[in-house]
C-alpha positions, 0 to 999 in steps of 0.5 A: 908614240906609235904602237904596232899591235900584231900579228893577228891571224885575221883582221876583219876591219868591217870596211867597204860594206854597204850599210843596207841590205843582204851581205854575203861572207865573200864581201868581208875584207879579211887581212891575213897575218895583219897588224894595226898601228895605233897612236893617241887612241886612234888607228894610224894604219892597218895592213899586213904585219910585215908591211907595217914593220917596214913602214914604221920601224920606230914603233913600239911593238905589242907582239901577239904570240897566239892566233887571234882574230881582230874585230872592231869593238861592238856597238850596243845601240839599245840598252837599259843598264841604269836601274836598280832591283831585279824582276826575277819574280816577273820572270818566274811568273812569265815562264809559268805561263802568266801574260805580260798584262797579268804580270803588270796587274800583279805589280810587276812590269816596268812599274816595278823597276820604276818603284825600285829605281826611284828609291835608289840613290845616285851613287847606287845607280852609278855603280850599277851602271858602271858594273854592267858597262864593264861586264859588257866591255869585257865581252867586246862591247866598247860603245853602248847606248843607255836609256833612262825611263825607270824614273818617270818623274822630274827628280828620278829621270834627272837622277838616272841621266846624271848617273849615266853621265857619272858612270861614263867617267868611271868606265873606259866604255863610251856611254851614250845616254837617251831620255826615255821618260816616255817609257809609259805614263806613270801610274801616279800621274793623273792627267792624259797621255798627251798632258804627260808628254807635254810635261816631258817637253816643257818641264823635263827636256829643257833641264836635260838640255841645260845640264847637257845630260842627253841629246836623244829622246825615245818613246815606247809606242804600244797599247800599254804605253803611248799611241802612235798619234801622240808619239808623232806629235811628241817626236816632232816637238822634241826634234824642234827642241834639238833632240834626235829621236829613236823609237820603241816600235812594233814590239807587240803591235804595229804603228811604231815603225811608221811613226819612226820613219815619218819622223826620220828617227835614227832608229826603230827598235824591236820590230817583232810585230812588223809586217811587210808594210813596215818592212818596206817602209824601213827599207826605203828610209834611212832609219836603222832597223834595230832588232833585239833578240834578247827580248824575244828570248826573255819573253818567249816570242818570235824574233824580229824579221831580220832576214826579211828586213835585210832582203828588202834592203833595210839597214839592220843592227842587233842590240841587247835591250839589256834590262831587268824585265824582258832581257836580263841576260845582256849578252849581245854576242850570244843573242846575236849568234842564236838569232842568226841560226833562227833567222838565217843571217850570214856571219857578215850580216851579224858582224855588220849588225854589231859594228858598222851598221849599229854606228849610224843608230848612234850617229857615230862617225869614228866607230864600228870599223877598223880604219885610219882616223877611227878610234882604236876600239878593238877586240881579239878572239882566241882563234885563227878563223873568224867563223868560230865566233858565231860557231860557238854561239857566243860562248867564245869571248874576246881574250883582249879588248882595247878601248882607244888603243888601251888594253882594258 
């Protein structure tokens, strides 16, 4: 049965926009007094409400009696929401002036989350992931990537990926898993970084593939994690095994973005340390530049150079990096809104970075736009003017969210 949802004061379908480079608000398509026809979780038509009433007279009507602005559901293409425990001690040390390395030496950092996540059972990790995914969904995020990487041994990495898979069955949100066993070399591993990466390739990834737990790999390229040289070899071999790649790149030092572009990774994420060289490389590639303002807020660092990336012609997506250490807030819209003021990003650039430009980072062909044939993943804000969404700096939340046409 077809359902006509509307009328909406404005619909921003996020269609007809270039995937790369700067965008102006005048380029946004805005359908005034619009409606959407949905059937079996899919968008059938989108147009003026009165036009759709005439064209689909037998439709069920889901009448909206207050002014609303309709957008595609947000896509968060970089999260770590499968974990156990808190790193509030790390945060207290950080805001008191301790450095990342000092915190790590005191038993904090990624290893602290690894220790807690290894102890947690599958049910706990699944429940934690579902709870965070549902909170994100309520805030308009209908699709989210979720990484492993707090296991760092065979049993715990598989436990995390199974928990993400299980969580996907218990939330309406779409969860896309990524194997981040190359988050750091575990402290209890005595071999070299090359030997650890070889272990991932020969022991872990074949099981991940066999159980169909993920088709994506990620690696953290940084002085505290893996070298650019070792990462390049790892990505090449993982891709030969049939995985697609993404990279934690240029967070504290450069080198990662270049590896990502050379490997033709789907995305290079972080980029706070990127210089003109890395910006040019990304702009001249199909690798999505994913900026993570939540990590800048959590670490008290400068934002990634989103404005310069866009001006150079890159495809820029904004993701939350929701994790227990550097980005515990996990509020995608607040982070994007605050970054837009600092980096001077237009409303069109921010909304595109959360929808249509985030989609290619996850190889999504039916999300990020409101278009016939696409999934009816939608969110409506309680306003008659789309500019209010960023104006209130993320405090205005969607009052209605639909996943595959179902109101959640």
